[in-house]
Phi, psi and omega in degrees: 000146182230151170278153183259088182206178180297321176262115181271137176237125181266126180251120190247353187216164174304324180297317180288326175296314180298320179291329184282341188306312180299328180285329177292325184265337185090000178196166174279113186280082180296147174048048189225152164253130182236133173242130179238131181275145176241140183230143172082176183297327184262006175070051177291133179292137176238231182293159177213151180231146176228141175214142173300139181295119181296131180290336182272109182297333181296335180272357184298319179300316180294318180297316180300316180296319181292318180296314180299314181297317182297314182290314186290314180290323177296320178295320180297322179293330182276358175135357178178131176292138181297151173268347178191168180221141172252132180251134174237130173242115188240117178198131176276158183295147172278185181300127178074010183252144177263153180305321180294327177294326175298314180301315180292322180297325183269359183301319182293329176294318177300319180294320178300320179293321177297317180294317182296318178291322179297324178297334178263014173064036173232120184281148168273113186271342175202143176223117185243143168250130180239122184209128174053043176078011178232161176225155175228146172258129176281349186249336184277121180271356186274108182290347178290325178255338181228075184291160182300329180279002181085173181234137179293140173293154179293151179302142181304135176084003186253000185264170176297323179296317179296320179295318179295320179295318179295321179297325180279359179081019181269143176287155174292131185298143172269193182267159174300319181299321180296319178293320179292324181298331182292341184234006181282144179301127175196150179195137180298336177223083184298325180297320180295318178294323178297319178297322178294321178293321176301315182294319179296320178296318179296329181276318190268323186302313179301325180287325177293322181288337178266129183303321184295327183265351187295316181295324178296316179298320178298315180297318179295318181296317180290324177295318177295320176304312182294322179294319181287325174298318179296323179296316180290320179297327179285354177232068184294148178292140177299152179302132177082002181293139178294147182301320180297323179290321177299316181296318180296321179291321177298320180299325180287338181279350184242141179267161178301317183293319179298314181295320180298317180298320179289318181301314180291317181298326182285353175290343175283127187300314184291325175297317178299318180296320177293321179297330180295346178292340180277087194222355189228155174061210179298322179298318179296319179296318177294322178297319179299317177298321180293313181298322177295318180297319178295322179299322179291341182270355181276078188259164173059231183289353184260019182300320181297333180293346180290344183303320182293304179294327177296319179293320176296320176297319178296320180295312182294321178298316179295316180299330181272358178096004180263080185294325181297311179296325178296315180300317182293315181297317181291325175297320178292324177299316180288333175292324180282329179208094184298343182262011183285102194294322179301315179295320181297317182289321176296317180298317178296320180298319179294315180298329181271004176071027181285160179268130179287351186300319178302321178291322176299315180300318180297318179291325176297315178298318179300318182291318178299320179296319179294317181294323178292325181279336185221077185290333183279135179292146179284139176255138182295137176054037178227177180299124180290160176304147183301323182292338182296324179282335179282323183284142177271357179051040183289126178293137185275333188214349185268142182278169176297151178293330181230141174293138181290146174286167185302121177072009185283141174232038181293146175289158182303138174085353187291321182300312180291322179298318178294323178298319177297318180296318179296319180298319180294322179294317180298317181296322181294325177292322179296331183276349181285000000 
């Protein structure tokens, strides 16, 4: 089997397949089932899918059927039905559990996946379980290469795949948990951040719901976005700084009130689309840090509000070439709000191997048009530029954040704004 890149790496054994998985995904897929498509006589890697291993075994047949259908049909749409599939089941032992017991527990899931792929006339050529630094093959009967106690993974950085990645200038992949931790809700004082979000909702939501105030809120939100991106860009992380340290330092540079105002303001679809224009160069790097920081501030009852900054983080990561971080951010966005259409379409675009450049070009045109119509910068809580009220701020290429209900003609952001208002009312009643 070979990777499809300028530098080809030939993988000849289960050990090399297990070692290659983090490089194929861009991270170590903890607690995951991964399916990778193979094409051609030499088994060139194509599309791949990852899903958290469902804890409910009763759902495994349906999950297996859906994963097989999604990968095989998606590959066929992109230019060719796979000639084979490799299955990876990755999970560390739970309390009191041994790695081999994990392998046996997941055996039926591996079999379900083999059956599901076989029904679509694509064979599973290898199925591996990876647990606690060891791997097992569900298909290899030869105990000389695949003993019952499993085989230790090769030491990190010592394989041909690792050497090829290092030669190409790629970092050694981190874990899925590390990527998720960068955008997971957390705050040293969640109650304080919740109070700031309540206050921002009370101030901004009524203005968003009223047509006269909506454009002003959009201008204020984008002006605040630019100020905070400039603040983060002006404090670049030192070379070699750990990601966790960068995130902690970024959190200290932003106040609860600033983050709350942006989180609420970004619930408006058109504001979110305009914010997506901050995607390239130093501005894009600062924007990515900001969207991650906002995602970490969506605590408590405001977890669903994270869909907007998480999707923006996924978009900027994809636009910047970090597909692994994009997949994780978009997956988290869909976990917080499965109906968030922007995240769904971006996630689908990545899975289908599309190029982000057409969307970048559209956003550049959109930004140039906005700047030409409104040359003066927006000032917070002041009269918006005259052109702001003239322009309809129509998104050129991005879909609504939420699918419209039947016959609905709600203005952008109203569904989320009303949800915020209802949440604030319920909380006030609970405190009485």
